[in-house]
N, CA, C and O atoms as a GROMACS GRO file, in nm:
protein
  344
    1MET      N    1  -1.325  -0.526   1.012
    1MET     CA    2  -1.333  -0.539   0.869
    1MET      C    3  -1.241  -0.653   0.824
    1MET      O    4  -1.122  -0.654   0.856
    2LYS      N    5  -1.296  -0.747   0.752
    2LYS     CA    6  -1.216  -0.858   0.698
    2LYS      C    7  -1.139  -0.806   0.577
    2LYS      O    8  -1.196  -0.745   0.487
    3GLU      N    9  -1.009  -0.832   0.578
    3GLU     CA   10  -0.926  -0.780   0.470
    3GLU      C   11  -0.924  -0.873   0.350
    3GLU      O   12  -0.941  -0.994   0.362
    4LYS      N   13  -0.903  -0.812   0.234
    4LYS     CA   14  -0.885  -0.886   0.109
    4LYS      C   15  -0.738  -0.877   0.074
    4LYS      O   16  -0.684  -0.767   0.059
    5ARG      N   17  -0.673  -0.992   0.063
    5ARG     CA   18  -0.531  -0.995   0.028
    5ARG      C   19  -0.515  -1.025  -0.121
    5ARG      O   20  -0.578  -1.117  -0.174
    6ALA      N   21  -0.432  -0.947  -0.186
    6ALA     CA   22  -0.398  -0.970  -0.326
    6ALA      C   23  -0.249  -1.003  -0.334
    6ALA      O   24  -0.170  -0.953  -0.254
    7ASP      N   25  -0.213  -1.086  -0.428
    7ASP     CA   26  -0.072  -1.119  -0.447
    7ASP      C   27   0.004  -1.007  -0.518
    7ASP      O   28   0.126  -0.996  -0.505
    8SER      N   29  -0.068  -0.925  -0.593
    8SER     CA   30  -0.009  -0.814  -0.667
    8SER      C   31  -0.109  -0.700  -0.673
    8SER      O   32  -0.230  -0.722  -0.670
    9ILE      N   33  -0.057  -0.578  -0.681
    9ILE     CA   34  -0.146  -0.463  -0.694
    9ILE      C   35  -0.220  -0.469  -0.828
    9ILE      O   36  -0.325  -0.406  -0.843
   10SER      N   37  -0.167  -0.543  -0.924
   10SER     CA   38  -0.234  -0.558  -1.054
   10SER      C   39  -0.367  -0.631  -1.041
   10SER      O   40  -0.451  -0.621  -1.131
   11GLU      N   41  -0.388  -0.704  -0.933
   11GLU     CA   42  -0.513  -0.776  -0.910
   11GLU      C   43  -0.621  -0.689  -0.846
   11GLU      O   44  -0.736  -0.731  -0.835
   12VAL      N   45  -0.584  -0.568  -0.805
   12VAL     CA   46  -0.676  -0.482  -0.731
   12VAL      C   47  -0.751  -0.390  -0.829
   12VAL      O   48  -0.690  -0.316  -0.905
   13ASP      N   49  -0.883  -0.397  -0.826
   13ASP     CA   50  -0.968  -0.313  -0.910
   13ASP      C   51  -0.997  -0.183  -0.835
   13ASP      O   52  -1.072  -0.183  -0.738
   14MET      N   53  -0.938  -0.074  -0.880
   14MET     CA   54  -0.956   0.055  -0.813
   14MET      C   55  -1.051   0.147  -0.888
   14MET      O   56  -1.064   0.264  -0.854
   15ARG      N   57  -1.118   0.094  -0.990
   15ARG     CA   58  -1.206   0.178  -1.072
   15ARG      C   59  -1.320   0.241  -0.993
   15ARG      O   60  -1.364   0.350  -1.028
   16GLY      N   61  -1.368   0.176  -0.890
   16GLY     CA   62  -1.479   0.230  -0.813
   16GLY      C   63  -1.438   0.326  -0.702
   16GLY      O   64  -1.523   0.380  -0.631
   17LEU      N   65  -1.308   0.348  -0.687
   17LEU     CA   66  -1.259   0.437  -0.582
   17LEU      C   67  -1.250   0.580  -0.634
   17LEU      O   68  -1.212   0.603  -0.748
   18PHE      N   69  -1.286   0.675  -0.549
   18PHE     CA   70  -1.286   0.816  -0.588
   18PHE      C   71  -1.144   0.871  -0.600
   18PHE      O   72  -1.110   0.934  -0.700
   19MET      N   73  -1.061   0.849  -0.497
   19MET     CA   74  -0.924   0.899  -0.496
   19MET      C   75  -0.832   0.794  -0.432
   19MET      O   76  -0.794   0.809  -0.316
   20PRO      N   77  -0.798   0.688  -0.505
   20PRO     CA   78  -0.716   0.581  -0.447
   20PRO      C   79  -0.572   0.621  -0.426
   20PRO      O   80  -0.512   0.689  -0.509
   21VAL      N   81  -0.517   0.579  -0.314
   21VAL     CA   82  -0.377   0.599  -0.277
   21VAL      C   83  -0.329   0.465  -0.221
   21VAL      O   84  -0.404   0.394  -0.153
   22ILE      N   85  -0.204   0.431  -0.248
   22ILE     CA   86  -0.147   0.307  -0.195
   22ILE      C   87  -0.040   0.344  -0.094
   22ILE      O   88   0.064   0.400  -0.129
   23ALA      N   89  -0.064   0.311   0.032
   23ALA     CA   90   0.031   0.339   0.139
   23ALA      C   91   0.116   0.216   0.164
   23ALA      O   92   0.064   0.105   0.175
   24VAL      N   93   0.248   0.235   0.172
   24VAL     CA   94   0.341   0.124   0.193
   24VAL      C   95   0.396   0.134   0.335
   24VAL      O   96   0.444   0.238   0.378
   25TYR      N   97   0.388   0.022   0.406
   25TYR     CA   98   0.433   0.016   0.545
   25TYR      C   99   0.545  -0.086   0.561
   25TYR      O  100   0.545  -0.191   0.497
   26GLU      N  101   0.639  -0.054   0.647
   26GLU     CA  102   0.748  -0.145   0.683
   26GLU      C  103   0.721  -0.199   0.822
   26GLU      O  104   0.724  -0.125   0.920
   27HIS      N  105   0.694  -0.327   0.830
   27HIS     CA  106   0.671  -0.396   0.957
   27HIS      C  107   0.564  -0.328   1.044
   27HIS      O  108   0.590  -0.293   1.158
   28PRO      N  109   0.442  -0.310   0.989
   28PRO     CA  110   0.336  -0.250   1.071
   28PRO      C  111   0.294  -0.345   1.182
   28PRO      O  112   0.327  -0.463   1.180
   29GLU      N  113   0.221  -0.294   1.280
   29GLU     CA  114   0.180  -0.373   1.396
   29GLU      C  115   0.104  -0.500   1.357
   29GLU      O  116   0.124  -0.605   1.418
   30ASP      N  117   0.018  -0.491   1.255
   30ASP     CA  118  -0.062  -0.608   1.218
   30ASP      C  119   0.015  -0.711   1.135
   30ASP      O  120  -0.030  -0.825   1.121
   31PHE      N  121   0.132  -0.673   1.080
   31PHE     CA  122   0.219  -0.765   1.006
   31PHE      C  123   0.364  -0.731   1.040
   31PHE      O  124   0.435  -0.677   0.955
   32PRO      N  125   0.409  -0.763   1.161
   32PRO     CA  126   0.539  -0.714   1.208
   32PRO      C  127   0.662  -0.764   1.134
   32PRO      O  128   0.770  -0.706   1.147
   33ASP      N  129   0.648  -0.870   1.055
   33ASP     CA  130   0.765  -0.921   0.981
   33ASP      C  131   0.748  -0.907   0.830
   33ASP      O  132   0.818  -0.975   0.755
   34LYS      N  133   0.658  -0.822   0.785
   34LYS     CA  134   0.628  -0.806   0.642
   34LYS      C  135   0.625  -0.659   0.600
   34LYS      O  136   0.631  -0.568   0.683
   35TYR      N  137   0.616  -0.640   0.470
   35TYR     CA  138   0.591  -0.509   0.411
   35TYR      C  139   0.451  -0.513   0.353
   35TYR      O  140   0.412  -0.612   0.291
   36VAL      N  141   0.377  -0.407   0.373
   36VAL     CA  142   0.235  -0.406   0.338
   36VAL      C  143   0.203  -0.284   0.253
   36VAL      O  144   0.242  -0.172   0.285
   37ALA      N  145   0.131  -0.308   0.144
   37ALA     CA  146   0.073  -0.201   0.065
   37ALA      C  147  -0.077  -0.203   0.092
   37ALA      O  148  -0.145  -0.300   0.060
   38ARG      N  149  -0.126  -0.096   0.151
   38ARG     CA  150  -0.269  -0.089   0.185
   38ARG      C  151  -0.334   0.018   0.098
   38ARG      O  152  -0.284   0.131   0.088
   39VAL      N  153  -0.445  -0.018   0.034
   39VAL     CA  154  -0.517   0.074  -0.053
   39VAL      C  155  -0.608   0.162   0.031
   39VAL      O  156  -0.683   0.113   0.115
   40PHE      N  157  -0.600   0.292   0.008
   40PHE     CA  158  -0.685   0.390   0.074
   40PHE      C  159  -0.772   0.458  -0.032
   40PHE      O  160  -0.736   0.462  -0.150
   41ASP      N  161  -0.887   0.510   0.011
   41ASP     CA  162  -0.972   0.592  -0.076
   41ASP      C  163  -1.013   0.715   0.003
   41ASP      O  164  -1.074   0.704   0.109
   42VAL      N  165  -0.980   0.830  -0.048
   42VAL     CA  166  -1.009   0.959   0.015
   42VAL      C  167  -0.962   0.956   0.162
   42VAL      O  168  -1.035   1.000   0.251
   43GLY      N  169  -0.842   0.907   0.186
   43GLY     CA  170  -0.784   0.909   0.319
   43GLY      C  171  -0.830   0.800   0.414
   43GLY      O  172  -0.783   0.794   0.527
   44GLN      N  173  -0.921   0.714   0.370
   44GLN     CA  174  -0.971   0.606   0.455
   44GLN      C  175  -0.920   0.473   0.403
   44GLN      O  176  -0.923   0.449   0.282
   45PRO      N  177  -0.874   0.384   0.493
   45PRO     CA  178  -0.826   0.254   0.446
   45PRO      C  179  -0.941   0.170   0.391
   45PRO      O  180  -1.052   0.170   0.444
   46THR      N  181  -0.911   0.098   0.283
   46THR     CA  182  -1.006   0.000   0.233
   46THR      C  183  -0.969  -0.134   0.297
   46THR      O  184  -0.881  -0.140   0.383
   47ASP      N  185  -1.034  -0.238   0.256
   47ASP     CA  186  -1.006  -0.371   0.310
   47ASP      C  187  -0.900  -0.446   0.229
   47ASP      O  188  -0.878  -0.564   0.253
   48THR      N  189  -0.834  -0.379   0.133
   48THR     CA  190  -0.744  -0.445   0.040
   48THR      C  191  -0.597  -0.420   0.072
   48THR      O  192  -0.555  -0.306   0.092
   49VAL      N  193  -0.519  -0.529   0.079
   49VAL     CA  194  -0.376  -0.521   0.107
   49VAL      C  195  -0.298  -0.615   0.016
   49VAL      O  196  -0.349  -0.717  -0.030
   50VAL      N  197  -0.172  -0.578  -0.008
   50VAL     CA  198  -0.074  -0.664  -0.073
   50VAL      C  199   0.038  -0.680   0.028
   50VAL      O  200   0.087  -0.581   0.083
   51ILE      N  201   0.079  -0.802   0.055
   51ILE     CA  202   0.180  -0.830   0.157
   51ILE      C  203   0.299  -0.899   0.090
   51ILE      O  204   0.282  -0.996   0.017
   52LYS      N  205   0.418  -0.847   0.116
   52LYS     CA  206   0.541  -0.903   0.059
   52LYS      C  207   0.648  -0.915   0.168
   52LYS      O  208   0.635  -0.857   0.276
   53ASP      N  209   0.752  -0.990   0.137
   53ASP     CA  210   0.863  -1.009   0.231
   53ASP      C  211   0.965  -0.896   0.227
   53ASP      O  212   1.039  -0.877   0.323
   54SER      N  213   0.970  -0.821   0.117
   54SER     CA  214   1.070  -0.715   0.107
   54SER      C  215   1.011  -0.586   0.052
   54SER      O  216   0.911  -0.588  -0.021
   55LEU      N  217   1.073  -0.476   0.087
   55LEU     CA  218   1.031  -0.346   0.036
   55LEU      C  219   1.051  -0.340  -0.114
   55LEU      O  220   0.967  -0.285  -0.186
   56LEU      N  221   1.160  -0.396  -0.162
   56LEU     CA  222   1.187  -0.396  -0.307
   56LEU      C  223   1.075  -0.465  -0.382
   56LEU      O  224   1.033  -0.418  -0.488
   57ASP      N  225   1.026  -0.577  -0.331
   57ASP     CA  226   0.916  -0.650  -0.397
   57ASP      C  227   0.789  -0.566  -0.404
   57ASP      O  228   0.722  -0.562  -0.507
   58ILE      N  229   0.758  -0.499  -0.295
   58ILE     CA  230   0.637  -0.413  -0.292
   58ILE      C  231   0.653  -0.296  -0.389
   58ILE      O  232   0.564  -0.270  -0.470
   59GLN      N  233   0.766  -0.225  -0.381
   59GLN     CA  234   0.787  -0.107  -0.464
   59GLN      C  235   0.790  -0.146  -0.612
   59GLN      O  236   0.734  -0.076  -0.696
   60ARG      N  237   0.854  -0.256  -0.645
   60ARG     CA  238   0.862  -0.302  -0.784
   60ARG      C  239   0.721  -0.337  -0.836
   60ARG      O  240   0.685  -0.299  -0.947
   61ASP      N  241   0.644  -0.408  -0.756
   61ASP     CA  242   0.509  -0.447  -0.796
   61ASP      C  243   0.424  -0.324  -0.827
   61ASP      O  244   0.359  -0.318  -0.931
   62ILE      N  245   0.425  -0.227  -0.739
   62ILE     CA  246   0.344  -0.107  -0.759
   62ILE      C  247   0.397  -0.026  -0.877
   62ILE      O  248   0.320   0.021  -0.961
   63GLY      N  249   0.529  -0.008  -0.883
   63GLY     CA  250   0.589   0.071  -0.990
   63GLY      C  251   0.564   0.013  -1.129
   63GLY      O  252   0.544   0.088  -1.225
   64GLU      N  253   0.566  -0.119  -1.139
   64GLU     CA  254   0.547  -0.184  -1.270
   64GLU      C  255   0.401  -0.200  -1.309
   64GLU      O  256   0.371  -0.220  -1.427
   65ASN      N  257   0.309  -0.192  -1.213
   65ASN     CA  258   0.169  -0.222  -1.240
   65ASN      C  259   0.073  -0.105  -1.222
   65ASN      O  260  -0.048  -0.122  -1.233
   66THR      N  261   0.127   0.013  -1.196
   66THR     CA  262   0.042   0.132  -1.185
   66THR      C  263   0.112   0.249  -1.253
   66THR      O  264   0.229   0.240  -1.289
   67CYS      N  265   0.040   0.358  -1.268
   67CYS     CA  266   0.096   0.482  -1.324
   67CYS      C  267   0.107   0.586  -1.214
   67CYS      O  268   0.076   0.703  -1.236
   68ARG      N  269   0.148   0.544  -1.096
   68ARG     CA  270   0.153   0.633  -0.980
   68ARG      C  271   0.297   0.674  -0.951
   68ARG      O  272   0.393   0.612  -0.997
   69ILE      N  273   0.309   0.782  -0.873
   69ILE     CA  274   0.441   0.826  -0.830
   69ILE      C  275   0.452   0.807  -0.679
   69ILE      O  276   0.353   0.814  -0.606
   70PHE      N  277   0.574   0.783  -0.633
   70PHE     CA  278   0.599   0.757  -0.492
   70PHE      C  279   0.635   0.886  -0.419
   70PHE      O  280   0.717   0.964  -0.466
   71VAL      N  281   0.572   0.906  -0.304
   71VAL     CA  282   0.601   1.020  -0.217
   71VAL      C  283   0.646   0.965  -0.082
   71VAL      O  284   0.567   0.897  -0.016
   72PRO      N  285   0.770   0.992  -0.039
   72PRO     CA  286   0.818   0.941   0.090
   72PRO      C  287   0.738   0.997   0.207
   72PRO      O  288   0.675   1.102   0.197
   73ARG      N  289   0.743   0.925   0.319
   73ARG     CA  290   0.671   0.966   0.439
   73ARG      C  291   0.720   1.101   0.487
   73ARG      O  292   0.835   1.139   0.462
   74GLY      N  293   0.632   1.174   0.554
   74GLY     CA  294   0.668   1.301   0.616
   74GLY      C  295   0.701   1.279   0.762
   74GLY      O  296   0.674   1.173   0.818
   75ALA      N  297   0.758   1.380   0.824
   75ALA     CA  298   0.798   1.371   0.964
   75ALA      C  299   0.680   1.343   1.057
   75ALA      O  300   0.698   1.283   1.163
   76GLU      N  301   0.561   1.386   1.019
   76GLU     CA  302   0.443   1.368   1.105
   76GLU      C  303   0.374   1.234   1.085
   76GLU      O  304   0.283   1.200   1.161
   77ASP      N  305   0.415   1.157   0.987
   77ASP     CA  306   0.354   1.027   0.959
   77ASP      C  307   0.396   0.920   1.059
   77ASP      O  308   0.497   0.936   1.127
   78VAL      N  309   0.319   0.812   1.067
   78VAL     CA  310   0.354   0.702   1.156
   78VAL      C  311   0.487   0.642   1.113
   78VAL      O  312   0.519   0.641   0.994
   79ARG      N  313   0.564   0.593   1.208
   79ARG     CA  314   0.700   0.546   1.181
   79ARG      C  315   0.705   0.429   1.084
   79ARG      O  316   0.802   0.415   1.010
   80SER      N  317   0.603   0.346   1.082
   80SER     CA  318   0.606   0.229   0.994
   80SER      C  319   0.576   0.265   0.848
   80SER      O  320   0.600   0.185   0.758
   81LEU      N  321   0.524   0.385   0.823
   81LEU     CA  322   0.493   0.426   0.686
   81LEU      C  323   0.621   0.455   0.610
   81LEU      O  324   0.704   0.534   0.655
   82VAL      N  325   0.638   0.392   0.496
   82VAL     CA  326   0.752   0.420   0.407
   82VAL      C  327   0.717   0.539   0.318
   82VAL      O  328   0.800   0.628   0.297
   83GLY      N  329   0.595   0.539   0.268
   83GLY     CA  330   0.548   0.646   0.181
   83GLY      C  331   0.421   0.603   0.111
   83GLY      O  332   0.367   0.496   0.138
   84VAL      N  333   0.374   0.688   0.020
   84VAL     CA  334   0.250   0.659  -0.051
   84VAL      C  335   0.271   0.673  -0.201
   84VAL      O  336   0.353   0.751  -0.248
   85TRP      N  337   0.195   0.596  -0.274
   85TRP     CA  338   0.190   0.605  -0.420
   85TRP      C  339   0.061   0.678  -0.454
   85TRP      O  340  -0.048   0.631  -0.421
   86VAL      N  341   0.073   0.793  -0.521
   86VAL     CA  342  -0.044   0.875  -0.556
   86VAL      C  343  -0.056   0.889  -0.707
   86VAL      O  344  -0.148   0.954  -0.755
   0.00000   0.00000   0.00000
């Protein structure tokens, strides 16, 4: 799947998604030196990502541009997951 990169979560149109969630990753395998916000719908990843150099930049972007709340990762989640915005 070819990914769509957005500079900000404000550029992402989530109106067509049934249950969108934004998962934030710290240095995932596909972007080992970045922080990534990946949009999911009903537990499945979409092709849309926002990539930033710092966790603060990602969290600030999502916090200022959505009405979502942050839930930290659980013990069973992958190590690179910081948490999700629901």
